[in-house]
Gaussian input, Z-matrix of N, CA and C with variables (Angstrom, degrees):
# hf/3-21g

backbone

0 1
 N
 C     1     B1
 C     2     B2     1     A1
 N     3     B3     2     A2     1     D1
 C     4     B4     3     A3     2     D2
 C     5     B5     4     A4     3     D3
 N     6     B6     5     A5     4     D4
 C     7     B7     6     A6     5     D5
 C     8     B8     7     A7     6     D6
 N     9     B9     8     A8     7     D7
 C    10    B10     9     A9     8     D8
 C    11    B11    10    A10     9     D9
 N    12    B12    11    A11    10    D10
 C    13    B13    12    A12    11    D11
 C    14    B14    13    A13    12    D12
 N    15    B15    14    A14    13    D13
 C    16    B16    15    A15    14    D14
 C    17    B17    16    A16    15    D15
 N    18    B18    17    A17    16    D16
 C    19    B19    18    A18    17    D17
 C    20    B20    19    A19    18    D18
 N    21    B21    20    A20    19    D19
 C    22    B22    21    A21    20    D20
 C    23    B23    22    A22    21    D21
 N    24    B24    23    A23    22    D22
 C    25    B25    24    A24    23    D23
 C    26    B26    25    A25    24    D24
 N    27    B27    26    A26    25    D25
 C    28    B28    27    A27    26    D26
 C    29    B29    28    A28    27    D27
 N    30    B30    29    A29    28    D28
 C    31    B31    30    A30    29    D29
 C    32    B32    31    A31    30    D30
 N    33    B33    32    A32    31    D31
 C    34    B34    33    A33    32    D32
 C    35    B35    34    A34    33    D33
 N    36    B36    35    A35    34    D34
 C    37    B37    36    A36    35    D35
 C    38    B38    37    A37    36    D36
 N    39    B39    38    A38    37    D37
 C    40    B40    39    A39    38    D38
 C    41    B41    40    A40    39    D39
 N    42    B42    41    A41    40    D40
 C    43    B43    42    A42    41    D41
 C    44    B44    43    A43    42    D42
 N    45    B45    44    A44    43    D43
 C    46    B46    45    A45    44    D44
 C    47    B47    46    A46    45    D45
 N    48    B48    47    A47    46    D46
 C    49    B49    48    A48    47    D47
 C    50    B50    49    A49    48    D48
 N    51    B51    50    A50    49    D49
 C    52    B52    51    A51    50    D50
 C    53    B53    52    A52    51    D51
 N    54    B54    53    A53    52    D52
 C    55    B55    54    A54    53    D53
 C    56    B56    55    A55    54    D54
 N    57    B57    56    A56    55    D55
 C    58    B58    57    A57    56    D56
 C    59    B59    58    A58    57    D57
 N    60    B60    59    A59    58    D58
 C    61    B61    60    A60    59    D59
 C    62    B62    61    A61    60    D60
 N    63    B63    62    A62    61    D61
 C    64    B64    63    A63    62    D62
 C    65    B65    64    A64    63    D63
 N    66    B66    65    A65    64    D64
 C    67    B67    66    A66    65    D65
 C    68    B68    67    A67    66    D66
 N    69    B69    68    A68    67    D67
 C    70    B70    69    A69    68    D68
 C    71    B71    70    A70    69    D69
 N    72    B72    71    A71    70    D70
 C    73    B73    72    A72    71    D71
 C    74    B74    73    A73    72    D72
 N    75    B75    74    A74    73    D73
 C    76    B76    75    A75    74    D74
 C    77    B77    76    A76    75    D75
 N    78    B78    77    A77    76    D76
 C    79    B79    78    A78    77    D77
 C    80    B80    79    A79    78    D78
 N    81    B81    80    A80    79    D79
 C    82    B82    81    A81    80    D80
 C    83    B83    82    A82    81    D81
 N    84    B84    83    A83    82    D82
 C    85    B85    84    A84    83    D83
 C    86    B86    85    A85    84    D84
 N    87    B87    86    A86    85    D85
 C    88    B88    87    A87    86    D86
 C    89    B89    88    A88    87    D87
 N    90    B90    89    A89    88    D88
 C    91    B91    90    A90    89    D89
 C    92    B92    91    A91    90    D90
 N    93    B93    92    A92    91    D91
 C    94    B94    93    A93    92    D92
 C    95    B95    94    A94    93    D93
 N    96    B96    95    A95    94    D94
 C    97    B97    96    A96    95    D95
 C    98    B98    97    A97    96    D96
 N    99    B99    98    A98    97    D97
 C   100   B100    99    A99    98    D98
 C   101   B101   100   A100    99    D99
 N   102   B102   101   A101   100   D100
 C   103   B103   102   A102   101   D101
 C   104   B104   103   A103   102   D102
 N   105   B105   104   A104   103   D103
 C   106   B106   105   A105   104   D104
 C   107   B107   106   A106   105   D105
 N   108   B108   107   A107   106   D106
 C   109   B109   108   A108   107   D107
 C   110   B110   109   A109   108   D108
 N   111   B111   110   A110   109   D109
 C   112   B112   111   A111   110   D110
 C   113   B113   112   A112   111   D111
 N   114   B114   113   A113   112   D112
 C   115   B115   114   A114   113   D113
 C   116   B116   115   A115   114   D114
 N   117   B117   116   A116   115   D115
 C   118   B118   117   A117   116   D116
 C   119   B119   118   A118   117   D117
 N   120   B120   119   A119   118   D118
 C   121   B121   120   A120   119   D119
 C   122   B122   121   A121   120   D120
 N   123   B123   122   A122   121   D121
 C   124   B124   123   A123   122   D122
 C   125   B125   124   A124   123   D123
 N   126   B126   125   A125   124   D124
 C   127   B127   126   A126   125   D125
 C   128   B128   127   A127   126   D126
 N   129   B129   128   A128   127   D127
 C   130   B130   129   A129   128   D128
 C   131   B131   130   A130   129   D129
 N   132   B132   131   A131   130   D130
 C   133   B133   132   A132   131   D131
 C   134   B134   133   A133   132   D132
 N   135   B135   134   A134   133   D133
 C   136   B136   135   A135   134   D134
 C   137   B137   136   A136   135   D135
 N   138   B138   137   A137   136   D136
 C   139   B139   138   A138   137   D137
 C   140   B140   139   A139   138   D138
 N   141   B141   140   A140   139   D139
 C   142   B142   141   A141   140   D140
 C   143   B143   142   A142   141   D141
 N   144   B144   143   A143   142   D142
 C   145   B145   144   A144   143   D143
 C   146   B146   145   A145   144   D144
 N   147   B147   146   A146   145   D145
 C   148   B148   147   A147   146   D146
 C   149   B149   148   A148   147   D147
 N   150   B150   149   A149   148   D148
 C   151   B151   150   A150   149   D149
 C   152   B152   151   A151   150   D150
 N   153   B153   152   A152   151   D151
 C   154   B154   153   A153   152   D152
 C   155   B155   154   A154   153   D153
 N   156   B156   155   A155   154   D154
 C   157   B157   156   A156   155   D155
 C   158   B158   157   A157   156   D156
 N   159   B159   158   A158   157   D157
 C   160   B160   159   A159   158   D158
 C   161   B161   160   A160   159   D159
 N   162   B162   161   A161   160   D160
 C   163   B163   162   A162   161   D161
 C   164   B164   163   A163   162   D162
 N   165   B165   164   A164   163   D163
 C   166   B166   165   A165   164   D164
 C   167   B167   166   A166   165   D165
 N   168   B168   167   A167   166   D166
 C   169   B169   168   A168   167   D167
 C   170   B170   169   A169   168   D168
 N   171   B171   170   A170   169   D169
 C   172   B172   171   A171   170   D170
 C   173   B173   172   A172   171   D171
 N   174   B174   173   A173   172   D172
 C   175   B175   174   A174   173   D173
 C   176   B176   175   A175   174   D174
 N   177   B177   176   A176   175   D175
 C   178   B178   177   A177   176   D176
 C   179   B179   178   A178   177   D177
 N   180   B180   179   A179   178   D178
 C   181   B181   180   A180   179   D179
 C   182   B182   181   A181   180   D180
 N   183   B183   182   A182   181   D181
 C   184   B184   183   A183   182   D182
 C   185   B185   184   A184   183   D183
 N   186   B186   185   A185   184   D184
 C   187   B187   186   A186   185   D185
 C   188   B188   187   A187   186   D186
 N   189   B189   188   A188   187   D187
 C   190   B190   189   A189   188   D188
 C   191   B191   190   A190   189   D189
 N   192   B192   191   A191   190   D190
 C   193   B193   192   A192   191   D191
 C   194   B194   193   A193   192   D192
 N   195   B195   194   A194   193   D193
 C   196   B196   195   A195   194   D194
 C   197   B197   196   A196   195   D195
 N   198   B198   197   A197   196   D196
 C   199   B199   198   A198   197   D197
 C   200   B200   199   A199   198   D198
 N   201   B201   200   A200   199   D199
 C   202   B202   201   A201   200   D200
 C   203   B203   202   A202   201   D201
 N   204   B204   203   A203   202   D202
 C   205   B205   204   A204   203   D203
 C   206   B206   205   A205   204   D204
 N   207   B207   206   A206   205   D205
 C   208   B208   207   A207   206   D206
 C   209   B209   208   A208   207   D207
 N   210   B210   209   A209   208   D208
 C   211   B211   210   A210   209   D209
 C   212   B212   211   A211   210   D210
 N   213   B213   212   A212   211   D211
 C   214   B214   213   A213   212   D212
 C   215   B215   214   A214   213   D213
 N   216   B216   215   A215   214   D214
 C   217   B217   216   A216   215   D215
 C   218   B218   217   A217   216   D216
 N   219   B219   218   A218   217   D217
 C   220   B220   219   A219   218   D218
 C   221   B221   220   A220   219   D219
 N   222   B222   221   A221   220   D220
 C   223   B223   222   A222   221   D221
 C   224   B224   223   A223   222   D222
 N   225   B225   224   A224   223   D223
 C   226   B226   225   A225   224   D224
 C   227   B227   226   A226   225   D225
 N   228   B228   227   A227   226   D226
 C   229   B229   228   A228   227   D227
 C   230   B230   229   A229   228   D228
 N   231   B231   230   A230   229   D229
 C   232   B232   231   A231   230   D230
 C   233   B233   232   A232   231   D231
 N   234   B234   233   A233   232   D232
 C   235   B235   234   A234   233   D233
 C   236   B236   235   A235   234   D234
 N   237   B237   236   A236   235   D235
 C   238   B238   237   A237   236   D236
 C   239   B239   238   A238   237   D237
 N   240   B240   239   A239   238   D238
 C   241   B241   240   A240   239   D239
 C   242   B242   241   A241   240   D240
 N   243   B243   242   A242   241   D241
 C   244   B244   243   A243   242   D242
 C   245   B245   244   A244   243   D243
 N   246   B246   245   A245   244   D244
 C   247   B247   246   A246   245   D245
 C   248   B248   247   A247   246   D246
 N   249   B249   248   A248   247   D247
 C   250   B250   249   A249   248   D248
 C   251   B251   250   A250   249   D249
 N   252   B252   251   A251   250   D250
 C   253   B253   252   A252   251   D251
 C   254   B254   253   A253   252   D252
 N   255   B255   254   A254   253   D253
 C   256   B256   255   A255   254   D254
 C   257   B257   256   A256   255   D255
 N   258   B258   257   A257   256   D256
 C   259   B259   258   A258   257   D257
 C   260   B260   259   A259   258   D258
 N   261   B261   260   A260   259   D259
 C   262   B262   261   A261   260   D260
 C   263   B263   262   A262   261   D261
 N   264   B264   263   A263   262   D262
 C   265   B265   264   A264   263   D263
 C   266   B266   265   A265   264   D264
 N   267   B267   266   A266   265   D265
 C   268   B268   267   A267   266   D266
 C   269   B269   268   A268   267   D267
 N   270   B270   269   A269   268   D268
 C   271   B271   270   A270   269   D269
 C   272   B272   271   A271   270   D270
 N   273   B273   272   A272   271   D271
 C   274   B274   273   A273   272   D272
 C   275   B275   274   A274   273   D273
 N   276   B276   275   A275   274   D274
 C   277   B277   276   A276   275   D275
 C   278   B278   277   A277   276   D276
 N   279   B279   278   A278   277   D277
 C   280   B280   279   A279   278   D278
 C   281   B281   280   A280   279   D279
 N   282   B282   281   A281   280   D280
 C   283   B283   282   A282   281   D281
 C   284   B284   283   A283   282   D282
 N   285   B285   284   A284   283   D283
 C   286   B286   285   A285   284   D284
 C   287   B287   286   A286   285   D285
 N   288   B288   287   A287   286   D286
 C   289   B289   288   A288   287   D287
 C   290   B290   289   A289   288   D288
 N   291   B291   290   A290   289   D289
 C   292   B292   291   A291   290   D290
 C   293   B293   292   A292   291   D291
 N   294   B294   293   A293   292   D292
 C   295   B295   294   A294   293   D293
 C   296   B296   295   A295   294   D294
 N   297   B297   296   A296   295   D295
 C   298   B298   297   A297   296   D296
 C   299   B299   298   A298   297   D297
 N   300   B300   299   A299   298   D298
 C   301   B301   300   A300   299   D299
 C   302   B302   301   A301   300   D300
 N   303   B303   302   A302   301   D301
 C   304   B304   303   A303   302   D302
 C   305   B305   304   A304   303   D303
 N   306   B306   305   A305   304   D304
 C   307   B307   306   A306   305   D305
 C   308   B308   307   A307   306   D306
 N   309   B309   308   A308   307   D307
 C   310   B310   309   A309   308   D308
 C   311   B311   310   A310   309   D309

   B1=1.4434
   B2=1.5244
   B3=1.3108
   B4=1.4648
   B5=1.5212
   B6=1.2826
   B7=1.4503
   B8=1.5265
   B9=1.3464
   B10=1.4585
   B11=1.5188
   B12=1.3307
   B13=1.4601
   B14=1.5230
   B15=1.3270
   B16=1.4599
   B17=1.5252
   B18=1.3411
   B19=1.4583
   B20=1.5285
   B21=1.3103
   B22=1.4622
   B23=1.5188
   B24=1.3275
   B25=1.4592
   B26=1.5236
   B27=1.3338
   B28=1.4563
   B29=1.5264
   B30=1.3261
   B31=1.4678
   B32=1.5267
   B33=1.3157
   B34=1.4604
   B35=1.5201
   B36=1.3146
   B37=1.4615
   B38=1.5280
   B39=1.3197
   B40=1.4582
   B41=1.5168
   B42=1.3127
   B43=1.4606
   B44=1.5186
   B45=1.3340
   B46=1.4520
   B47=1.5218
   B48=1.3064
   B49=1.4591
   B50=1.5287
   B51=1.3204
   B52=1.4560
   B53=1.5216
   B54=1.3314
   B55=1.4592
   B56=1.5218
   B57=1.3309
   B58=1.4641
   B59=1.5260
   B60=1.3105
   B61=1.4610
   B62=1.5237
   B63=1.3283
   B64=1.4687
   B65=1.5249
   B66=1.3178
   B67=1.4648
   B68=1.5286
   B69=1.3290
   B70=1.4719
   B71=1.5245
   B72=1.3225
   B73=1.4657
   B74=1.5247
   B75=1.3268
   B76=1.4638
   B77=1.5186
   B78=1.3369
   B79=1.4514
   B80=1.5289
   B81=1.3358
   B82=1.4534
   B83=1.5187
   B84=1.3151
   B85=1.4636
   B86=1.5277
   B87=1.3321
   B88=1.4567
   B89=1.5179
   B90=1.3350
   B91=1.4531
   B92=1.5288
   B93=1.3226
   B94=1.4613
   B95=1.5221
   B96=1.3376
   B97=1.4588
   B98=1.5209
   B99=1.3372
   B100=1.4603
   B101=1.5286
   B102=1.3063
   B103=1.4720
   B104=1.5315
   B105=1.3307
   B106=1.4616
   B107=1.5275
   B108=1.3084
   B109=1.4523
   B110=1.5277
   B111=1.3300
   B112=1.4659
   B113=1.5235
   B114=1.3447
   B115=1.4629
   B116=1.5215
   B117=1.3218
   B118=1.4640
   B119=1.5266
   B120=1.3095
   B121=1.4615
   B122=1.5260
   B123=1.3417
   B124=1.4661
   B125=1.5219
   B126=1.3330
   B127=1.4619
   B128=1.5260
   B129=1.3243
   B130=1.4603
   B131=1.5200
   B132=1.3272
   B133=1.4590
   B134=1.5257
   B135=1.3028
   B136=1.4516
   B137=1.5122
   B138=1.3321
   B139=1.4632
   B140=1.5245
   B141=1.3089
   B142=1.4655
   B143=1.5267
   B144=1.3470
   B145=1.4619
   B146=1.5287
   B147=1.3451
   B148=1.4552
   B149=1.5089
   B150=1.3187
   B151=1.4642
   B152=1.5216
   B153=1.3246
   B154=1.4560
   B155=1.5199
   B156=1.3466
   B157=1.4627
   B158=1.5217
   B159=1.3429
   B160=1.4591
   B161=1.5189
   B162=1.3237
   B163=1.4606
   B164=1.5259
   B165=1.3328
   B166=1.4702
   B167=1.5228
   B168=1.3219
   B169=1.4639
   B170=1.5194
   B171=1.3323
   B172=1.4660
   B173=1.5283
   B174=1.3282
   B175=1.4584
   B176=1.5271
   B177=1.3444
   B178=1.4590
   B179=1.5262
   B180=1.3408
   B181=1.4573
   B182=1.5272
   B183=1.3231
   B184=1.4542
   B185=1.5263
   B186=1.3345
   B187=1.4612
   B188=1.5182
   B189=1.3362
   B190=1.4539
   B191=1.5181
   B192=1.3366
   B193=1.4584
   B194=1.5268
   B195=1.3471
   B196=1.4646
   B197=1.5244
   B198=1.3356
   B199=1.4692
   B200=1.5217
   B201=1.3171
   B202=1.4622
   B203=1.5169
   B204=1.3266
   B205=1.4539
   B206=1.5091
   B207=1.3328
   B208=1.4608
   B209=1.5239
   B210=1.3243
   B211=1.4567
   B212=1.5222
   B213=1.3244
   B214=1.4571
   B215=1.5211
   B216=1.3180
   B217=1.4544
   B218=1.5157
   B219=1.3335
   B220=1.4580
   B221=1.5144
   B222=1.3175
   B223=1.4545
   B224=1.5135
   B225=1.3160
   B226=1.4584
   B227=1.5184
   B228=1.3126
   B229=1.4547
   B230=1.5091
   B231=1.3152
   B232=1.4597
   B233=1.5207
   B234=1.3323
   B235=1.4580
   B236=1.5223
   B237=1.3129
   B238=1.4640
   B239=1.5241
   B240=1.3476
   B241=1.4634
   B242=1.5267
   B243=1.3392
   B244=1.4638
   B245=1.5261
   B246=1.3260
   B247=1.4643
   B248=1.5204
   B249=1.3400
   B250=1.4599
   B251=1.5184
   B252=1.3167
   B253=1.4566
   B254=1.5233
   B255=1.3242
   B256=1.4695
   B257=1.5219
   B258=1.3313
   B259=1.4595
   B260=1.5178
   B261=1.3584
   B262=1.4658
   B263=1.5206
   B264=1.3320
   B265=1.4618
   B266=1.5176
   B267=1.3312
   B268=1.4571
   B269=1.5162
   B270=1.3378
   B271=1.4542
   B272=1.5110
   B273=1.2959
   B274=1.4569
   B275=1.5081
   B276=1.3371
   B277=1.4638
   B278=1.5285
   B279=1.3384
   B280=1.4658
   B281=1.5277
   B282=1.3301
   B283=1.4654
   B284=1.5192
   B285=1.3403
   B286=1.4616
   B287=1.5256
   B288=1.3178
   B289=1.4581
   B290=1.5229
   B291=1.3271
   B292=1.4584
   B293=1.5188
   B294=1.3115
   B295=1.4673
   B296=1.5304
   B297=1.3426
   B298=1.4609
   B299=1.5221
   B300=1.3387
   B301=1.4603
   B302=1.5198
   B303=1.3271
   B304=1.4670
   B305=1.5223
   B306=1.3176
   B307=1.4567
   B308=1.5109
   B309=1.3387
   B310=1.4590
   B311=1.5150
   A1=108.93
   A2=117.88
   A3=122.40
   A4=108.76
   A5=115.85
   A6=121.74
   A7=109.47
   A8=118.59
   A9=120.18
   A10=112.99
   A11=117.19
   A12=118.79
   A13=110.86
   A14=116.97
   A15=121.09
   A16=112.53
   A17=117.16
   A18=119.74
   A19=107.98
   A20=115.68
   A21=121.52
   A22=109.46
   A23=116.79
   A24=120.13
   A25=108.68
   A26=115.61
   A27=121.79
   A28=108.17
   A29=116.98
   A30=121.99
   A31=111.66
   A32=116.58
   A33=122.22
   A34=108.49
   A35=115.38
   A36=121.23
   A37=109.44
   A38=116.02
   A39=122.78
   A40=108.50
   A41=117.54
   A42=119.56
   A43=111.17
   A44=114.44
   A45=120.03
   A46=108.34
   A47=115.85
   A48=119.64
   A49=107.75
   A50=116.55
   A51=119.89
   A52=109.35
   A53=116.70
   A54=123.36
   A55=106.51
   A56=117.25
   A57=120.66
   A58=109.69
   A59=117.08
   A60=121.72
   A61=113.14
   A62=118.60
   A63=123.30
   A64=113.34
   A65=116.57
   A66=123.64
   A67=113.86
   A68=118.37
   A69=120.42
   A70=108.74
   A71=116.12
   A72=119.62
   A73=112.33
   A74=117.91
   A75=122.15
   A76=107.56
   A77=115.58
   A78=121.01
   A79=111.00
   A80=115.79
   A81=121.59
   A82=108.21
   A83=115.57
   A84=122.47
   A85=105.83
   A86=117.24
   A87=121.00
   A88=108.48
   A89=115.72
   A90=121.46
   A91=108.20
   A92=116.09
   A93=121.45
   A94=106.64
   A95=115.83
   A96=121.89
   A97=108.85
   A98=116.45
   A99=122.21
   A100=109.55
   A101=115.83
   A102=123.70
   A103=113.67
   A104=116.17
   A105=119.97
   A106=109.18
   A107=116.43
   A108=120.71
   A109=108.43
   A110=118.16
   A111=121.28
   A112=110.70
   A113=116.35
   A114=119.75
   A115=111.31
   A116=114.53
   A117=122.31
   A118=106.88
   A119=115.57
   A120=121.89
   A121=107.23
   A122=115.69
   A123=121.15
   A124=110.51
   A125=114.53
   A126=121.30
   A127=108.22
   A128=117.52
   A129=121.48
   A130=106.86
   A131=115.56
   A132=120.80
   A133=110.55
   A134=115.79
   A135=122.61
   A136=110.16
   A137=115.34
   A138=121.17
   A139=108.65
   A140=115.49
   A141=119.48
   A142=111.13
   A143=117.08
   A144=119.75
   A145=112.99
   A146=117.82
   A147=120.93
   A148=114.69
   A149=117.41
   A150=121.29
   A151=112.13
   A152=116.62
   A153=121.71
   A154=110.82
   A155=116.44
   A156=122.47
   A157=110.80
   A158=115.28
   A159=121.00
   A160=108.62
   A161=116.06
   A162=123.31
   A163=108.21
   A164=116.93
   A165=120.30
   A166=113.29
   A167=117.97
   A168=120.95
   A169=110.14
   A170=116.84
   A171=120.53
   A172=111.30
   A173=116.41
   A174=120.93
   A175=112.40
   A176=116.29
   A177=122.05
   A178=110.90
   A179=116.07
   A180=120.70
   A181=110.84
   A182=115.36
   A183=122.15
   A184=109.06
   A185=116.48
   A186=121.90
   A187=109.54
   A188=116.53
   A189=122.25
   A190=108.74
   A191=116.13
   A192=122.95
   A193=107.54
   A194=116.48
   A195=120.45
   A196=114.38
   A197=118.30
   A198=120.84
   A199=110.06
   A200=115.58
   A201=120.55
   A202=109.02
   A203=117.40
   A204=120.93
   A205=111.75
   A206=114.85
   A207=122.57
   A208=109.38
   A209=115.84
   A210=121.87
   A211=108.89
   A212=116.92
   A213=121.28
   A214=109.48
   A215=115.03
   A216=122.73
   A217=106.63
   A218=116.29
   A219=121.19
   A220=109.83
   A221=115.29
   A222=120.27
   A223=109.37
   A224=115.82
   A225=119.56
   A226=108.99
   A227=114.36
   A228=120.94
   A229=110.61
   A230=115.05
   A231=121.23
   A232=108.64
   A233=115.95
   A234=121.82
   A235=108.40
   A236=115.92
   A237=120.98
   A238=111.55
   A239=116.33
   A240=120.38
   A241=109.26
   A242=114.41
   A243=121.70
   A244=107.86
   A245=117.16
   A246=121.31
   A247=109.59
   A248=115.81
   A249=121.24
   A250=108.11
   A251=116.07
   A252=122.56
   A253=107.94
   A254=117.52
   A255=124.93
   A256=104.60
   A257=116.72
   A258=123.38
   A259=112.60
   A260=117.26
   A261=119.62
   A262=110.80
   A263=114.50
   A264=122.38
   A265=107.69
   A266=116.59
   A267=122.05
   A268=109.53
   A269=116.29
   A270=121.49
   A271=115.22
   A272=118.57
   A273=120.71
   A274=110.64
   A275=115.14
   A276=119.22
   A277=111.38
   A278=116.65
   A279=120.00
   A280=113.67
   A281=118.17
   A282=119.96
   A283=111.24
   A284=115.23
   A285=120.95
   A286=108.66
   A287=115.40
   A288=122.44
   A289=108.30
   A290=116.97
   A291=121.76
   A292=107.90
   A293=116.94
   A294=123.26
   A295=109.90
   A296=116.55
   A297=122.10
   A298=109.09
   A299=116.24
   A300=122.44
   A301=110.39
   A302=114.74
   A303=122.13
   A304=106.69
   A305=117.40
   A306=120.78
   A307=112.60
   A308=115.68
   A309=121.51
   A310=109.20
   D1=131.17
   D2=178.26
   D3=-88.21
   D4=139.28
   D5=179.76
   D6=-117.54
   D7=76.46
   D8=-175.81
   D9=-62.29
   D10=-23.00
   D11=178.08
   D12=-66.23
   D13=-14.24
   D14=177.91
   D15=-95.99
   D16=3.07
   D17=176.27
   D18=-66.20
   D19=132.98
   D20=-174.17
   D21=-139.03
   D22=146.64
   D23=172.12
   D24=-112.09
   D25=128.31
   D26=173.36
   D27=-103.87
   D28=131.77
   D29=179.67
   D30=-118.46
   D31=1.63
   D32=179.04
   D33=-155.51
   D34=166.94
   D35=178.08
   D36=-54.84
   D37=135.62
   D38=-178.16
   D39=152.07
   D40=-169.49
   D41=-178.91
   D42=-132.54
   D43=160.43
   D44=173.77
   D45=-71.11
   D46=167.03
   D47=170.70
   D48=-67.53
   D49=159.68
   D50=175.62
   D51=-62.89
   D52=134.93
   D53=175.89
   D54=-105.93
   D55=115.78
   D56=179.81
   D57=-65.57
   D58=135.30
   D59=-175.71
   D60=-91.26
   D61=-6.73
   D62=174.69
   D63=50.86
   D64=44.53
   D65=177.47
   D66=71.43
   D67=7.09
   D68=175.11
   D69=-67.04
   D70=149.59
   D71=177.81
   D72=-118.20
   D73=-7.19
   D74=174.00
   D75=-117.65
   D76=126.78
   D77=-170.90
   D78=-128.38
   D79=137.27
   D80=172.99
   D81=-129.46
   D82=127.72
   D83=171.89
   D84=-109.37
   D85=123.20
   D86=174.63
   D87=-104.58
   D88=133.68
   D89=179.79
   D90=-124.77
   D91=121.62
   D92=173.86
   D93=-100.09
   D94=115.01
   D95=-177.29
   D96=-100.87
   D97=131.90
   D98=178.41
   D99=-136.33
   D100=158.60
   D101=175.78
   D102=59.96
   D103=30.08
   D104=-179.16
   D105=-72.30
   D106=144.29
   D107=175.98
   D108=-101.30
   D109=-77.67
   D110=178.68
   D111=-100.97
   D112=-58.97
   D113=176.86
   D114=-165.13
   D115=163.93
   D116=169.20
   D117=-128.79
   D118=150.47
   D119=178.19
   D120=-117.73
   D121=130.64
   D122=-178.38
   D123=-128.93
   D124=159.79
   D125=177.30
   D126=-143.33
   D127=130.42
   D128=172.61
   D129=-88.90
   D130=127.19
   D131=-176.74
   D132=-119.38
   D133=148.09
   D134=175.63
   D135=-123.65
   D136=167.03
   D137=174.45
   D138=-145.54
   D139=146.62
   D140=174.17
   D141=-111.30
   D142=-7.27
   D143=-179.98
   D144=-123.40
   D145=1.04
   D146=178.69
   D147=82.87
   D148=0.01
   D149=-177.82
   D150=-127.76
   D151=-55.55
   D152=-174.16
   D153=-87.51
   D154=130.75
   D155=-177.71
   D156=-100.34
   D157=149.69
   D158=172.08
   D159=-138.50
   D160=152.05
   D161=179.54
   D162=-70.94
   D163=126.68
   D164=-178.23
   D165=-88.30
   D166=-1.29
   D167=176.81
   D168=-65.73
   D169=137.47
   D170=177.50
   D171=-58.55
   D172=-30.05
   D173=-179.28
   D174=-96.64
   D175=4.65
   D176=-178.15
   D177=55.06
   D178=42.18
   D179=-177.93
   D180=-125.97
   D181=160.21
   D182=176.09
   D183=-87.99
   D184=164.42
   D185=-178.89
   D186=-114.88
   D187=128.16
   D188=175.99
   D189=-97.48
   D190=126.45
   D191=179.72
   D192=-111.85
   D193=129.07
   D194=-173.93
   D195=-115.25
   D196=3.51
   D197=-178.95
   D198=-146.07
   D199=150.74
   D200=173.47
   D201=-61.48
   D202=149.88
   D203=177.45
   D204=151.33
   D205=-174.52
   D206=178.27
   D207=-102.10
   D208=133.41
   D209=-178.54
   D210=-130.76
   D211=140.57
   D212=179.25
   D213=-120.37
   D214=140.04
   D215=175.90
   D216=-122.05
   D217=118.98
   D218=-176.72
   D219=-117.47
   D220=134.87
   D221=178.68
   D222=-151.16
   D223=165.42
   D224=178.88
   D225=-132.92
   D226=156.42
   D227=178.48
   D228=144.00
   D229=156.18
   D230=178.74
   D231=-83.83
   D232=111.06
   D233=177.60
   D234=-135.20
   D235=160.18
   D236=179.69
   D237=-82.20
   D238=-38.96
   D239=-176.88
   D240=-156.06
   D241=163.69
   D242=-176.65
   D243=-139.46
   D244=153.24
   D245=175.94
   D246=-154.47
   D247=165.30
   D248=174.05
   D249=-108.42
   D250=132.32
   D251=176.66
   D252=-106.12
   D253=120.16
   D254=173.66
   D255=-85.77
   D256=97.34
   D257=-170.29
   D258=-74.93
   D259=-48.07
   D260=-177.71
   D261=-161.74
   D262=164.30
   D263=176.48
   D264=-137.35
   D265=135.47
   D266=-179.85
   D267=-118.10
   D268=138.05
   D269=173.01
   D270=88.47
   D271=9.49
   D272=179.90
   D273=164.29
   D274=-169.67
   D275=-179.93
   D276=-145.93
   D277=26.60
   D278=-175.29
   D279=-107.04
   D280=-2.47
   D281=-176.39
   D282=-63.13
   D283=143.91
   D284=172.66
   D285=-124.03
   D286=143.85
   D287=178.31
   D288=-124.33
   D289=112.50
   D290=174.06
   D291=-93.40
   D292=120.40
   D293=-169.99
   D294=-114.83
   D295=129.95
   D296=175.57
   D297=-132.28
   D298=153.58
   D299=-179.48
   D300=-122.31
   D301=141.98
   D302=172.60
   D303=-136.65
   D304=132.55
   D305=179.13
   D306=-141.87
   D307=146.91
   D308=176.21
   D309=-137.93

């Protein structure tokens, strides 16, 4: 089920609001990156208690994006909510990240 009401644009370092996963166990976060200069670093985070966040990467690492475009992050697991964290931007301050969630 797509939740367009959870579509969010980030224009600076920070994170989206928590997106409730409604008992879904397969999650996709799509990020459309525009106006990138050098790079942006992002992290997909989950929570099981609605407060404390953890990195959902299998390697517990952040992702560096170096070009404009659409990027998808797919993961599975029982979580209460998910969000995207815009960790940092290098080479400017004009990047935008349009974030959408899909879960089943």
